[in-house]
mmCIF file of the N, C-alpha and C atoms, coordinates in Angstrom:
data_MODEL
# 
_entry.id   MODEL 
# 
loop_
_atom_site.group_PDB 
_atom_site.id 
_atom_site.type_symbol 
_atom_site.label_atom_id 
_atom_site.label_alt_id 
_atom_site.label_comp_id 
_atom_site.label_asym_id 
_atom_site.label_entity_id 
_atom_site.label_seq_id 
_atom_site.pdbx_PDB_ins_code 
_atom_site.Cartn_x 
_atom_site.Cartn_y 
_atom_site.Cartn_z 
_atom_site.occupancy 
_atom_site.B_iso_or_equiv 
_atom_site.pdbx_formal_charge 
_atom_site.auth_seq_id 
_atom_site.auth_comp_id 
_atom_site.auth_asym_id 
_atom_site.auth_atom_id 
_atom_site.pdbx_PDB_model_num 
ATOM 1   N N  . MET A 1 1  ? -94.426 30.438 -81.334 1.00 0.00 ? 1  MET A N  1 
ATOM 2   C CA . MET A 1 1  ? -93.084 29.096 -80.248 1.00 0.00 ? 1  MET A CA 1 
ATOM 3   C C  . MET A 1 1  ? -93.248 28.508 -79.306 1.00 0.00 ? 1  MET A C  1 
ATOM 4   N N  . LYS A 1 2  ? -92.302 27.532 -79.931 1.00 0.00 ? 2  LYS A N  1 
ATOM 5   C CA . LYS A 1 2  ? -92.648 26.204 -78.894 1.00 0.00 ? 2  LYS A CA 1 
ATOM 6   C C  . LYS A 1 2  ? -91.646 26.766 -77.387 1.00 0.00 ? 2  LYS A C  1 
ATOM 7   N N  . PRO A 1 3  ? -92.084 26.134 -76.102 1.00 0.00 ? 3  PRO A N  1 
ATOM 8   C CA . PRO A 1 3  ? -90.861 26.161 -75.415 1.00 0.00 ? 3  PRO A CA 1 
ATOM 9   C C  . PRO A 1 3  ? -89.850 25.431 -75.455 1.00 0.00 ? 3  PRO A C  1 
ATOM 10  N N  . ASP A 1 4  ? -89.653 23.815 -76.285 1.00 0.00 ? 4  ASP A N  1 
ATOM 11  C CA . ASP A 1 4  ? -88.842 23.202 -76.576 1.00 0.00 ? 4  ASP A CA 1 
ATOM 12  C C  . ASP A 1 4  ? -87.974 23.803 -77.527 1.00 0.00 ? 4  ASP A C  1 
ATOM 13  N N  . SER A 1 5  ? -88.741 25.376 -78.240 1.00 0.00 ? 5  SER A N  1 
ATOM 14  C CA . SER A 1 5  ? -87.781 25.133 -79.565 1.00 0.00 ? 5  SER A CA 1 
ATOM 15  C C  . SER A 1 5  ? -86.509 26.209 -78.636 1.00 0.00 ? 5  SER A C  1 
ATOM 16  N N  . THR A 1 6  ? -86.604 26.517 -77.790 1.00 0.00 ? 6  THR A N  1 
ATOM 17  C CA . THR A 1 6  ? -85.345 27.142 -77.263 1.00 0.00 ? 6  THR A CA 1 
ATOM 18  C C  . THR A 1 6  ? -84.279 26.877 -76.438 1.00 0.00 ? 6  THR A C  1 
ATOM 19  N N  . ARG A 1 7  ? -83.285 26.873 -76.895 1.00 0.00 ? 7  ARG A N  1 
ATOM 20  C CA . ARG A 1 7  ? -81.936 26.652 -76.506 1.00 0.00 ? 7  ARG A CA 1 
ATOM 21  C C  . ARG A 1 7  ? -81.333 27.326 -75.701 1.00 0.00 ? 7  ARG A C  1 
ATOM 22  N N  . THR A 1 8  ? -80.580 26.341 -74.326 1.00 0.00 ? 8  THR A N  1 
ATOM 23  C CA . THR A 1 8  ? -79.992 27.064 -73.318 1.00 0.00 ? 8  THR A CA 1 
ATOM 24  C C  . THR A 1 8  ? -78.788 28.001 -73.821 1.00 0.00 ? 8  THR A C  1 
ATOM 25  N N  . GLU A 1 9  ? -78.340 27.426 -74.547 1.00 0.00 ? 9  GLU A N  1 
ATOM 26  C CA . GLU A 1 9  ? -76.988 28.462 -75.322 1.00 0.00 ? 9  GLU A CA 1 
ATOM 27  C C  . GLU A 1 9  ? -77.566 29.514 -75.677 1.00 0.00 ? 9  GLU A C  1 
ATOM 28  N N  . GLU A 1 10 ? -78.612 30.252 -75.918 1.00 0.00 ? 10 GLU A N  1 
ATOM 29  C CA . GLU A 1 10 ? -79.356 31.259 -75.913 1.00 0.00 ? 10 GLU A CA 1 
ATOM 30  C C  . GLU A 1 10 ? -79.719 32.143 -75.026 1.00 0.00 ? 10 GLU A C  1 
ATOM 31  N N  . LEU A 1 11 ? -78.678 33.034 -74.389 1.00 0.00 ? 11 LEU A N  1 
ATOM 32  C CA . LEU A 1 11 ? -79.322 33.563 -73.072 1.00 0.00 ? 11 LEU A CA 1 
ATOM 33  C C  . LEU A 1 11 ? -79.827 34.638 -73.695 1.00 0.00 ? 11 LEU A C  1 
ATOM 34  N N  . PRO A 1 12 ? -80.657 35.612 -73.273 1.00 0.00 ? 12 PRO A N  1 
ATOM 35  C CA . PRO A 1 12 ? -80.625 37.029 -73.088 1.00 0.00 ? 12 PRO A CA 1 
ATOM 36  C C  . PRO A 1 12 ? -79.738 37.980 -72.905 1.00 0.00 ? 12 PRO A C  1 
ATOM 37  N N  . ILE A 1 13 ? -79.695 39.016 -73.626 1.00 0.00 ? 13 ILE A N  1 
ATOM 38  C CA . ILE A 1 13 ? -78.076 39.920 -73.372 1.00 0.00 ? 13 ILE A CA 1 
ATOM 39  C C  . ILE A 1 13 ? -78.149 40.407 -72.066 1.00 0.00 ? 13 ILE A C  1 
ATOM 40  N N  . TYR A 1 14 ? -78.905 40.811 -71.354 1.00 0.00 ? 14 TYR A N  1 
ATOM 41  C CA . TYR A 1 14 ? -78.296 40.586 -70.014 1.00 0.00 ? 14 TYR A CA 1 
ATOM 42  C C  . TYR A 1 14 ? -77.882 39.343 -68.643 1.00 0.00 ? 14 TYR A C  1 
ATOM 43  N N  . GLU A 1 15 ? -78.035 38.104 -69.231 1.00 0.00 ? 15 GLU A N  1 
ATOM 44  C CA . GLU A 1 15 ? -77.309 36.863 -68.584 1.00 0.00 ? 15 GLU A CA 1 
ATOM 45  C C  . GLU A 1 15 ? -75.801 37.555 -69.306 1.00 0.00 ? 15 GLU A C  1 
ATOM 46  N N  . SER A 1 16 ? -75.753 37.209 -70.358 1.00 0.00 ? 16 SER A N  1 
ATOM 47  C CA . SER A 1 16 ? -74.703 37.275 -71.003 1.00 0.00 ? 16 SER A CA 1 
ATOM 48  C C  . SER A 1 16 ? -73.044 37.946 -70.252 1.00 0.00 ? 16 SER A C  1 
ATOM 49  N N  . LEU A 1 17 ? -74.034 39.630 -70.075 1.00 0.00 ? 17 LEU A N  1 
ATOM 50  C CA . LEU A 1 17 ? -73.425 40.847 -69.422 1.00 0.00 ? 17 LEU A CA 1 
ATOM 51  C C  . LEU A 1 17 ? -73.029 40.498 -68.449 1.00 0.00 ? 17 LEU A C  1 
ATOM 52  N N  . ILE A 1 18 ? -73.744 39.784 -67.388 1.00 0.00 ? 18 ILE A N  1 
ATOM 53  C CA . ILE A 1 18 ? -73.761 38.921 -66.300 1.00 0.00 ? 18 ILE A CA 1 
ATOM 54  C C  . ILE A 1 18 ? -72.460 37.955 -65.953 1.00 0.00 ? 18 ILE A C  1 
ATOM 55  N N  . ARG A 1 19 ? -72.244 37.151 -67.113 1.00 0.00 ? 19 ARG A N  1 
ATOM 56  C CA . ARG A 1 19 ? -71.274 36.533 -67.115 1.00 0.00 ? 19 ARG A CA 1 
ATOM 57  C C  . ARG A 1 19 ? -70.118 37.102 -67.225 1.00 0.00 ? 19 ARG A C  1 
ATOM 58  N N  . GLU A 1 20 ? -70.275 38.337 -68.014 1.00 0.00 ? 20 GLU A N  1 
ATOM 59  C CA . GLU A 1 20 ? -68.428 39.228 -68.934 1.00 0.00 ? 20 GLU A CA 1 
ATOM 60  C C  . GLU A 1 20 ? -68.208 39.956 -67.719 1.00 0.00 ? 20 GLU A C  1 
ATOM 61  N N  . ARG A 1 21 ? -69.407 40.932 -67.151 1.00 0.00 ? 21 ARG A N  1 
ATOM 62  C CA . ARG A 1 21 ? -69.067 41.481 -66.391 1.00 0.00 ? 21 ARG A CA 1 
ATOM 63  C C  . ARG A 1 21 ? -69.499 42.003 -64.443 1.00 0.00 ? 21 ARG A C  1 
ATOM 64  N N  . GLY A 1 22 ? -69.392 40.485 -64.293 1.00 0.00 ? 22 GLY A N  1 
ATOM 65  C CA . GLY A 1 22 ? -70.541 40.184 -63.437 1.00 0.00 ? 22 GLY A CA 1 
ATOM 66  C C  . GLY A 1 22 ? -71.928 41.104 -62.608 1.00 0.00 ? 22 GLY A C  1 
ATOM 67  N N  . ASP A 1 23 ? -71.904 41.170 -61.912 1.00 0.00 ? 23 ASP A N  1 
ATOM 68  C CA . ASP A 1 23 ? -74.077 41.521 -61.354 1.00 0.00 ? 23 ASP A CA 1 
ATOM 69  C C  . ASP A 1 23 ? -73.736 42.387 -61.066 1.00 0.00 ? 23 ASP A C  1 
ATOM 70  N N  . VAL A 1 24 ? -73.993 43.533 -61.561 1.00 0.00 ? 24 VAL A N  1 
ATOM 71  C CA . VAL A 1 24 ? -73.939 44.938 -60.714 1.00 0.00 ? 24 VAL A CA 1 
ATOM 72  C C  . VAL A 1 24 ? -74.788 45.574 -59.888 1.00 0.00 ? 24 VAL A C  1 
ATOM 73  N N  . VAL A 1 25 ? -76.225 44.884 -60.428 1.00 0.00 ? 25 VAL A N  1 
ATOM 74  C CA . VAL A 1 25 ? -77.675 45.188 -59.871 1.00 0.00 ? 25 VAL A CA 1 
ATOM 75  C C  . VAL A 1 25 ? -77.379 44.762 -58.728 1.00 0.00 ? 25 VAL A C  1 
ATOM 76  N N  . GLU A 1 26 ? -76.635 43.570 -58.340 1.00 0.00 ? 26 GLU A N  1 
ATOM 77  C CA . GLU A 1 26 ? -77.030 42.504 -57.130 1.00 0.00 ? 26 GLU A CA 1 
ATOM 78  C C  . GLU A 1 26 ? -75.950 43.279 -56.160 1.00 0.00 ? 26 GLU A C  1 
ATOM 79  N N  . GLU A 1 27 ? -74.249 43.744 -56.975 1.00 0.00 ? 27 GLU A N  1 
ATOM 80  C CA . GLU A 1 27 ? -73.463 44.257 -55.781 1.00 0.00 ? 27 GLU A CA 1 
ATOM 81  C C  . GLU A 1 27 ? -74.295 45.744 -54.940 1.00 0.00 ? 27 GLU A C  1 
ATOM 82  N N  . ALA A 1 28 ? -74.820 46.312 -56.105 1.00 0.00 ? 28 ALA A N  1 
ATOM 83  C CA . ALA A 1 28 ? -75.397 47.476 -55.457 1.00 0.00 ? 28 ALA A CA 1 
ATOM 84  C C  . ALA A 1 28 ? -76.718 46.784 -54.545 1.00 0.00 ? 28 ALA A C  1 
ATOM 85  N N  . ARG A 1 29 ? -77.540 45.916 -54.690 1.00 0.00 ? 29 ARG A N  1 
ATOM 86  C CA . ARG A 1 29 ? -78.419 46.109 -53.869 1.00 0.00 ? 29 ARG A CA 1 
ATOM 87  C C  . ARG A 1 29 ? -77.845 45.270 -52.654 1.00 0.00 ? 29 ARG A C  1 
ATOM 88  N N  . VAL A 1 30 ? -76.854 44.909 -52.647 1.00 0.00 ? 30 VAL A N  1 
ATOM 89  C CA . VAL A 1 30 ? -76.240 44.394 -51.238 1.00 0.00 ? 30 VAL A CA 1 
ATOM 90  C C  . VAL A 1 30 ? -75.413 45.411 -50.549 1.00 0.00 ? 30 VAL A C  1 
ATOM 91  N N  . VAL A 1 31 ? -74.918 46.182 -51.762 1.00 0.00 ? 31 VAL A N  1 
ATOM 92  C CA . VAL A 1 31 ? -73.824 47.305 -50.634 1.00 0.00 ? 31 VAL A CA 1 
ATOM 93  C C  . VAL A 1 31 ? -75.175 48.392 -50.138 1.00 0.00 ? 31 VAL A C  1 
ATOM 94  N N  . ALA A 1 32 ? -76.411 48.493 -51.048 1.00 0.00 ? 32 ALA A N  1 
ATOM 95  C CA . ALA A 1 32 ? -77.989 49.183 -50.492 1.00 0.00 ? 32 ALA A CA 1 
ATOM 96  C C  . ALA A 1 32 ? -78.049 48.902 -49.003 1.00 0.00 ? 32 ALA A C  1 
ATOM 97  N N  . GLU A 1 33 ? -78.039 47.582 -49.149 1.00 0.00 ? 33 GLU A N  1 
ATOM 98  C CA . GLU A 1 33 ? -78.501 46.883 -47.777 1.00 0.00 ? 33 GLU A CA 1 
ATOM 99  C C  . GLU A 1 33 ? -78.041 47.464 -46.828 1.00 0.00 ? 33 GLU A C  1 
ATOM 100 N N  . GLU A 1 34 ? -76.576 46.942 -47.107 1.00 0.00 ? 34 GLU A N  1 
ATOM 101 C CA . GLU A 1 34 ? -75.583 47.088 -45.898 1.00 0.00 ? 34 GLU A CA 1 
ATOM 102 C C  . GLU A 1 34 ? -75.046 48.900 -45.327 1.00 0.00 ? 34 GLU A C  1 
ATOM 103 N N  . THR A 1 35 ? -75.909 49.318 -46.385 1.00 0.00 ? 35 THR A N  1 
ATOM 104 C CA . THR A 1 35 ? -75.604 50.612 -46.315 1.00 0.00 ? 35 THR A CA 1 
ATOM 105 C C  . THR A 1 35 ? -76.941 51.733 -45.411 1.00 0.00 ? 35 THR A C  1 
ATOM 106 N N  . GLN A 1 36 ? -77.784 50.553 -45.858 1.00 0.00 ? 36 GLN A N  1 
ATOM 107 C CA . GLN A 1 36 ? -79.002 50.750 -44.819 1.00 0.00 ? 36 GLN A CA 1 
ATOM 108 C C  . GLN A 1 36 ? -79.162 50.521 -43.812 1.00 0.00 ? 36 GLN A C  1 
ATOM 109 N N  . HIS A 1 37 ? -78.306 49.239 -43.637 1.00 0.00 ? 37 HIS A N  1 
ATOM 110 C CA . HIS A 1 37 ? -78.153 48.895 -42.005 1.00 0.00 ? 37 HIS A CA 1 
ATOM 111 C C  . HIS A 1 37 ? -77.243 49.766 -41.100 1.00 0.00 ? 37 HIS A C  1 
ATOM 112 N N  . GLN A 1 38 ? -76.591 50.397 -41.912 1.00 0.00 ? 38 GLN A N  1 
ATOM 113 C CA . GLN A 1 38 ? -75.133 50.949 -40.767 1.00 0.00 ? 38 GLN A CA 1 
ATOM 114 C C  . GLN A 1 38 ? -76.173 52.637 -41.048 1.00 0.00 ? 38 GLN A C  1 
ATOM 115 N N  . MET A 1 39 ? -76.935 52.631 -41.809 1.00 0.00 ? 39 MET A N  1 
ATOM 116 C CA . MET A 1 39 ? -77.656 53.957 -41.320 1.00 0.00 ? 39 MET A CA 1 
ATOM 117 C C  . MET A 1 39 ? -78.901 53.645 -39.993 1.00 0.00 ? 39 MET A C  1 
ATOM 118 N N  . SER A 1 40 ? -79.230 52.574 -39.844 1.00 0.00 ? 40 SER A N  1 
ATOM 119 C CA . SER A 1 40 ? -80.331 52.320 -38.924 1.00 0.00 ? 40 SER A CA 1 
ATOM 120 C C  . SER A 1 40 ? -79.823 52.119 -37.778 1.00 0.00 ? 40 SER A C  1 
ATOM 121 N N  . LEU A 1 41 ? -77.971 51.341 -37.639 1.00 0.00 ? 41 LEU A N  1 
ATOM 122 C CA . LEU A 1 41 ? -77.752 51.400 -35.999 1.00 0.00 ? 41 LEU A CA 1 
ATOM 123 C C  . LEU A 1 41 ? -77.400 53.236 -35.866 1.00 0.00 ? 41 LEU A C  1 
ATOM 124 N N  . ALA A 1 42 ? -76.775 53.814 -36.673 1.00 0.00 ? 42 ALA A N  1 
ATOM 125 C CA . ALA A 1 42 ? -76.716 55.216 -35.954 1.00 0.00 ? 42 ALA A CA 1 
ATOM 126 C C  . ALA A 1 42 ? -77.942 55.534 -36.477 1.00 0.00 ? 42 ALA A C  1 
ATOM 127 N N  . LEU A 1 43 ? -78.528 56.210 -36.588 1.00 0.00 ? 43 LEU A N  1 
ATOM 128 C CA . LEU A 1 43 ? -79.597 56.599 -35.972 1.00 0.00 ? 43 LEU A CA 1 
ATOM 129 C C  . LEU A 1 43 ? -80.312 56.048 -35.042 1.00 0.00 ? 43 LEU A C  1 
ATOM 130 N N  . SER A 1 44 ? -79.630 54.464 -34.481 1.00 0.00 ? 44 SER A N  1 
ATOM 131 C CA . SER A 1 44 ? -80.512 54.582 -33.417 1.00 0.00 ? 44 SER A CA 1 
ATOM 132 C C  . SER A 1 44 ? -78.913 54.672 -32.391 1.00 0.00 ? 44 SER A C  1 
ATOM 133 N N  . GLY A 1 45 ? -78.621 55.053 -32.552 1.00 0.00 ? 45 GLY A N  1 
ATOM 134 C CA . GLY A 1 45 ? -77.194 55.360 -31.160 1.00 0.00 ? 45 GLY A CA 1 
ATOM 135 C C  . GLY A 1 45 ? -76.442 54.371 -31.319 1.00 0.00 ? 45 GLY A C  1 
ATOM 136 N N  . VAL A 1 46 ? -76.808 53.966 -31.890 1.00 0.00 ? 46 VAL A N  1 
ATOM 137 C CA . VAL A 1 46 ? -75.454 52.228 -32.207 1.00 0.00 ? 46 VAL A CA 1 
ATOM 138 C C  . VAL A 1 46 ? -74.244 52.896 -33.066 1.00 0.00 ? 46 VAL A C  1 
ATOM 139 N N  . ALA A 1 47 ? -72.734 52.926 -32.333 1.00 0.00 ? 47 ALA A N  1 
ATOM 140 C CA . ALA A 1 47 ? -72.023 53.310 -32.916 1.00 0.00 ? 47 ALA A CA 1 
ATOM 141 C C  . ALA A 1 47 ? -71.491 52.280 -33.915 1.00 0.00 ? 47 ALA A C  1 
ATOM 142 N N  . PRO A 1 48 ? -71.250 51.975 -35.045 1.00 0.00 ? 48 PRO A N  1 
ATOM 143 C CA . PRO A 1 48 ? -70.680 50.906 -35.575 1.00 0.00 ? 48 PRO A CA 1 
ATOM 144 C C  . PRO A 1 48 ? -69.121 50.726 -35.808 1.00 0.00 ? 48 PRO A C  1 
ATOM 145 N N  . ALA A 1 49 ? -68.882 48.980 -35.436 1.00 0.00 ? 49 ALA A N  1 
ATOM 146 C CA . ALA A 1 49 ? -67.937 49.603 -35.848 1.00 0.00 ? 49 ALA A CA 1 
ATOM 147 C C  . ALA A 1 49 ? -66.911 49.358 -36.562 1.00 0.00 ? 49 ALA A C  1 
ATOM 148 N N  . SER A 1 50 ? -65.386 50.420 -36.947 1.00 0.00 ? 50 SER A N  1 
ATOM 149 C CA . SER A 1 50 ? -64.854 50.741 -37.729 1.00 0.00 ? 50 SER A CA 1 
ATOM 150 C C  . SER A 1 50 ? -64.485 49.533 -38.460 1.00 0.00 ? 50 SER A C  1 
ATOM 151 N N  . GLN A 1 51 ? -64.580 49.404 -39.447 1.00 0.00 ? 51 GLN A N  1 
ATOM 152 C CA . GLN A 1 51 ? -63.732 49.100 -40.545 1.00 0.00 ? 51 GLN A CA 1 
ATOM 153 C C  . GLN A 1 51 ? -62.781 49.141 -41.757 1.00 0.00 ? 51 GLN A C  1 
ATOM 154 N N  . GLU A 1 52 ? -61.935 50.514 -41.352 1.00 0.00 ? 52 GLU A N  1 
ATOM 155 C CA . GLU A 1 52 ? -61.185 50.626 -41.459 1.00 0.00 ? 52 GLU A CA 1 
ATOM 156 C C  . GLU A 1 52 ? -59.455 49.830 -41.064 1.00 0.00 ? 52 GLU A C  1 
ATOM 157 N N  . THR A 1 53 ? -58.668 50.136 -42.521 1.00 0.00 ? 53 THR A N  1 
ATOM 158 C CA . THR A 1 53 ? -57.900 48.809 -42.354 1.00 0.00 ? 53 THR A CA 1 
ATOM 159 C C  . THR A 1 53 ? -56.229 48.808 -41.470 1.00 0.00 ? 53 THR A C  1 
ATOM 160 N N  . GLY A 1 54 ? -56.271 50.345 -41.190 1.00 0.00 ? 54 GLY A N  1 
ATOM 161 C CA . GLY A 1 54 ? -54.895 51.058 -40.541 1.00 0.00 ? 54 GLY A CA 1 
ATOM 162 C C  . GLY A 1 54 ? -55.593 51.808 -39.392 1.00 0.00 ? 54 GLY A C  1 
ATOM 163 N N  . ALA A 1 55 ? -56.794 51.358 -38.984 1.00 0.00 ? 55 ALA A N  1 
ATOM 164 C CA . ALA A 1 55 ? -57.297 52.325 -37.958 1.00 0.00 ? 55 ALA A CA 1 
ATOM 165 C C  . ALA A 1 55 ? -56.904 51.461 -36.402 1.00 0.00 ? 55 ALA A C  1 
ATOM 166 N N  . PRO A 1 56 ? -56.205 51.816 -35.344 1.00 0.00 ? 56 PRO A N  1 
ATOM 167 C CA . PRO A 1 56 ? -55.674 51.329 -33.966 1.00 0.00 ? 56 PRO A CA 1 
ATOM 168 C C  . PRO A 1 56 ? -56.883 51.080 -33.335 1.00 0.00 ? 56 PRO A C  1 
# 
């Protein structure tokens, strides 16, 4: 198969799913990094700012 024989309209199934449903893997990675950062702060004794909307 020649590289120039592939068309841009023929995307792998994963790219089609990302377009339809969003990039769940990327979203999970971002949430995991945020959680890791918050846990690092908590373990070092730094109190993270409250992110609750109804907190006084």
